[in-house]
C-alpha positions as CSV (number, residue, x, y, z in Angstrom):
1,M,-142.8,16.9,1.8
2,P,-143.4,20.8,1.8
3,A,-143.8,22.8,-1.6
4,L,-140.8,21.9,-3.6
5,T,-138.5,24.7,-4.2
6,T,-137.9,24.5,-8.1
7,Y,-136.2,27.6,-9.1
8,T,-134.1,30.3,-7.6
9,T,-132.9,33.3,-9.3
10,R,-131.8,36.9,-8.7
11,V,-133.9,39.8,-10.7
12,R,-131.8,41.1,-13.6
13,P,-131.4,44.8,-14.9
14,D,-133.0,43.7,-18.3
15,W,-136.1,42.0,-16.4
16,V,-137.0,45.3,-14.9
17,D,-139.6,47.8,-16.4
18,Y,-139.1,51.9,-16.1
19,N,-140.6,51.6,-12.5
20,G,-137.8,49.3,-11.3
21,H,-140.2,46.3,-11.0
22,L,-140.2,42.9,-12.5
23,R,-141.8,43.1,-15.9
24,D,-145.1,40.8,-16.3
25,A,-143.4,38.5,-18.9
26,F,-140.5,37.6,-16.5
27,Y,-142.8,36.5,-14.1
28,L,-143.5,33.7,-16.5
29,L,-140.2,33.4,-17.8
30,I,-139.3,32.6,-13.9
31,F,-142.4,30.2,-13.6
32,S,-141.5,28.7,-16.8
33,Y,-137.9,27.6,-15.6
34,A,-139.8,26.6,-12.1
35,T,-141.6,24.0,-14.4
36,D,-138.2,22.7,-15.8
37,G,-137.2,22.1,-12.2
38,L,-140.2,20.3,-11.4
39,M,-139.6,18.0,-14.8
40,D,-136.1,17.5,-13.5
41,A,-137.5,16.3,-10.1
42,L,-139.9,14.0,-11.7
43,G,-137.3,12.5,-13.6
44,L,-138.4,14.2,-17.1
45,D,-135.0,16.0,-17.3
46,S,-132.9,16.5,-20.7
47,D,-131.4,13.0,-20.5
48,N,-134.9,11.3,-20.2
49,R,-136.3,13.7,-22.8
50,E,-133.6,12.5,-25.3
51,A,-133.8,8.9,-24.3
52,S,-137.6,8.7,-24.1
53,G,-138.9,11.2,-26.9
54,H,-141.4,12.4,-24.2
55,S,-141.7,15.8,-22.8
56,L,-144.6,18.1,-21.1
57,F,-146.5,20.8,-23.0
58,T,-148.3,23.5,-21.2
59,L,-152.1,23.4,-22.1
60,E,-153.1,26.3,-19.9
61,L,-151.9,28.7,-17.1
62,H,-153.0,31.5,-15.1
63,L,-150.9,34.1,-13.5
64,N,-151.6,36.4,-10.6
65,Y,-149.5,39.3,-9.6
66,L,-149.8,39.9,-5.9
67,H,-146.7,42.4,-4.8
68,E,-144.2,44.3,-6.7
69,V,-140.7,42.4,-7.4
70,K,-137.7,44.9,-7.6
71,L,-134.7,44.9,-9.4
72,G,-131.7,42.7,-7.5
73,A,-134.5,40.6,-5.3
74,E,-133.4,37.1,-4.8
75,V,-136.5,35.2,-5.5
76,E,-137.5,31.5,-5.3
77,V,-140.5,29.4,-6.6
78,H,-142.4,26.8,-4.7
79,T,-144.3,24.3,-6.5
80,Q,-147.1,21.9,-5.3
81,L,-148.4,19.1,-7.4
82,I,-152.3,19.6,-7.1
83,A,-153.5,16.5,-9.2
84,H,-152.4,14.0,-11.7
85,D,-153.9,11.4,-13.9
86,A,-152.4,9.2,-16.4
87,K,-151.3,12.1,-19.0
88,R,-151.7,15.4,-17.3
89,L,-150.5,17.3,-14.3
90,H,-152.2,20.3,-12.5
91,L,-149.8,22.4,-10.3
92,Y,-149.1,25.6,-8.5
93,H,-146.3,27.6,-8.4
94,S,-145.8,30.5,-6.0
95,L,-143.2,33.4,-6.2
96,H,-141.4,34.2,-2.9
97,L,-138.5,36.4,-2.0
98,A,-135.8,33.8,-0.9
99,G,-136.7,32.4,2.5
100,D,-139.8,34.3,2.8
101,E,-143.2,32.8,2.8
102,M,-145.3,35.8,1.7
103,E,-146.6,35.0,-1.9
104,L,-145.5,37.7,-4.4
105,A,-147.2,36.2,-7.6
106,G,-149.0,32.6,-8.3
107,N,-149.1,30.7,-11.4
108,E,-151.4,27.7,-11.9
109,Q,-150.6,25.4,-14.7
110,M,-152.2,22.4,-16.6
111,L,-149.5,20.1,-18.5
112,L,-149.6,17.2,-20.8
113,H,-147.4,14.3,-21.2
114,V,-146.4,14.3,-25.0
115,D,-144.8,11.8,-27.5
116,L,-142.4,14.3,-29.4
117,A,-142.7,11.9,-32.5
118,G,-146.4,12.7,-33.2
119,P,-146.5,15.0,-31.1
120,H,-149.5,13.3,-29.3
121,A,-150.5,12.8,-26.0
122,T,-149.5,9.8,-24.3
123,M,-149.6,8.2,-20.6
124,F,-146.8,8.7,-18.1
125,T,-144.2,6.0,-17.8
126,K,-144.7,3.5,-14.9
127,A,-141.5,5.2,-13.2
128,T,-143.1,8.7,-14.0
129,K,-146.2,7.7,-12.6
130,E,-144.3,6.3,-9.5
131,R,-142.6,9.5,-8.7
132,L,-146.0,11.7,-9.4
133,D,-147.7,9.2,-6.8
134,A,-145.0,9.8,-4.4
135,M,-145.0,13.7,-4.8
136,S,-148.7,13.8,-4.6
137,A,-148.9,11.8,-1.3
138,G,-145.9,13.7,0.1
139,Q,-147.8,17.3,-0.4
140,S,-151.1,16.0,0.5
141,E,-151.2,17.8,3.8
142,L,-150.4,21.2,2.3
143,P,-152.8,23.6,2.1
144,R,-154.9,24.2,-1.0
145,P,-153.4,27.3,-2.8
146,K,-155.8,30.4,-2.4
147,L,-155.6,31.5,-5.6
148,L,-156.3,28.0,-7.3
149,G,-158.9,28.1,-10.0
150,R,-159.9,31.4,-10.3
151,V,-161.3,32.9,-13.3
152,I,-161.0,36.4,-15.0
153,G,-163.9,38.3,-15.7
154,L,-165.8,41.4,-15.3
155,H,-169.0,40.9,-13.1
156,A,-172.4,42.4,-14.1
157,G,-173.7,44.9,-11.4
158,K,-170.4,45.8,-9.9
C-alpha cells in the first residue's frame, strides 16, 4: 500500500498572501483536513465519533515549508502512518501538486485517541487497532520521510 491520498483541493484566492503564495496558516488547514481524511479511512469518521464518543486530538506537530504553492494550484496530501501504540498514532503528511511526487511541504503529527466524555485518553477499539495494524503493514516498505523527527533551534558556532 502506498502512502494514502487523504485530501485534495485547489488553492483558493482567500488562502494566498500579497505575493500570490499560499499563506502559512493554510498549509496547516490543508493538513488538518488530511487528518480528517485519515480518520475516515480508519473508520473514525463522524458516525463513529457520534456513536462511540471517541476522537483523535493533536498532541504535537511540526510543519516544514519546502516550495512555494501558488493561487489555483491543485494539491493533494499523501499520508504515511509512521507508528502507533494502544492510544497514539504518529503520522507524516506530505503536500504535493496533484499527480506530482515532489514534496512541497511536510507535516509530522502525534495524535491521541480520546474519550470525549472526560475528555481523557483511551485505548483504540479492537476494530480501529486492526485497521491501524493493516495500514501499518501495508505501508511498511515505504521509505522513511526525510524530514521526520526534525527539531528547531539555532546551533551554536554556525
